[in-house]
C-alpha positions, 0 to 999 in steps of 0.5 A, a space after each residue: 037516052 044516052 050517047 055512046 062515047 066510042 066502040 073498041 073491036 076486039 082484036 083477034 089473037 090466036 093462043 094455040 087451039 083456040 082464038 080470043 078477043 082481046 079488047 081492054 086495054 085498047 088504044 086510048 082507053 087503058 080502062 072501064 071502071 077498074 076494068 083493065 083487062 078484057 078477053 073474050 074466048 072462044 067459042 071453041 071446040 077441041 078434038 078429042 083428048 085436046 084442051 086448054 093448058 094455062 101453065 103456072 104463071 104469075 100475077 101482082 097488083 089485080 084480081 082476075 075473074 072468069 066467067 064460063 058461058 060453056 065448058 070448064 076450067 080447073 083453077 090451080 093456084 099457089 095458096 092451094 086452091 083447086 076449084 073447077 069452075 063450070 058455066 055461070 060459076 065465078 072465080 075471084 082470085 086476088 093477086 094483091 102482093 102476088 100469086 100464081 095459078 094455072 087454069 087446064 081443061 079438065 080430063 073428063 072433058 078431053 075425054 069426052 067422045 065429041 071433044 070438049 068446047 070453051 066460051 067465056 071472059 076473062 078479065 082483070 080488074 085493077 087493085 086500087 093504090 092503097 090496095 095493090 099489094 094485100 093478101 093474096 085469096 081465092 074465092 069461088 062463087 056458084 051460080 046458085 049464089 049470085 043475085 039474078 034479076 028477071 025481065 020480059 025476055 031478060 035474064 041478069 046474073 050480077 058476077 061482082 059488085 053492086 047493081 039495081 040495089 043487089 050486091 054480089 058475093 065477091 069480095 071487090 075493092 073498088 065501087 063497080 059492076 059487072 053483069 051477065 045479061 041473056 036477051 031474048 028477041 026484043 028485050 031490053 034492059 036499062 043499065 045502073 046509073 050508079 056508076 060513072 063509067 059504063 060499057 056493055 060488050 056483046 058476046 052473042 048475037 046483035 043489039 041496039 044501044 042509042 040507035 046504033 047497033 052493035 054485034 059480037 066483039 064489040 065493046 060500047 063505051 057509054 056516056 057518063 051519067 045517062 040513061 042507056 037503054 041495050 036492046 036486043 035486036 036478036 037473041 043476044 049475050 052481052 057483058 055489062 061492066 064499068 064502075 068508079 074512075 081508077 085512082 090514076 094510070 097503071 103500068 102493064 108488063 106481061 101479067 103484072 100490072 102495077 102503079 109503080 114501074 119498080 115494083 113491076 121490075 121486082 116482080 119479074 125479078 122475083 119470077 126469073 129467080 123462082 121466088 114466087 110460091 109454087 102451085 101444089 099439084 102442077 109443076 109446070 111454069 111459063 118461063 118469064 117472056 124475054 121481053 
């Protein structure tokens, strides 16, 4: 069986009203395949009337994917998209040369008598150098349209890319795979072996990989090319991810990702001087950070 190269523990961050575990980028490891940013949101419970309010903010040079286990978000962007995302659905947003978006808890959840909740994963996918300036785009893929692979005690949903002979509908720009796996205690799944870089993130429960046990908040980085199996010690929810190595390092500043420092400086100036397109129906904005 393959061996574990390292384990990255998510760093806890309070985003005001709810907590995230930030896993990527990590010290000494910027990416796994094209995955350059990985946040585990919640689980969080909100009082009636409260929720998440991520005001309009810009991105360049990446694609974002939001995947929820619990709760809901209303996504709006500068293309005019207005899309509710629920558990199991995929919102795939390509920033390319520039997009602005917001994510907020919908009014119906805020008004629920017991309050709302949130649990899920947000990631950024770095675009290849040749596609960093593609036109921005947004795709929504309901849960029913995503490939599923069922095994004994396991349910695997392919969020993006290719794995086990299946292909997800999201328009990816480089070889990759991203899978949400739900495992009963004692169930096991072998990771796809066609991708050079692979990792397993434990979102719930406890799993065993290569004779080591790993719990919530740990991302296990795996040896390239080796056969690797994930076994559930308890009922577990894990994210399987990876792909081809990224074509060189990236600069990251705030919400901008690029192979060019000059391009990031231009994006900073464009946001400061309000040259990015606005988000229809959401006229707030997050100011450019001071540093």
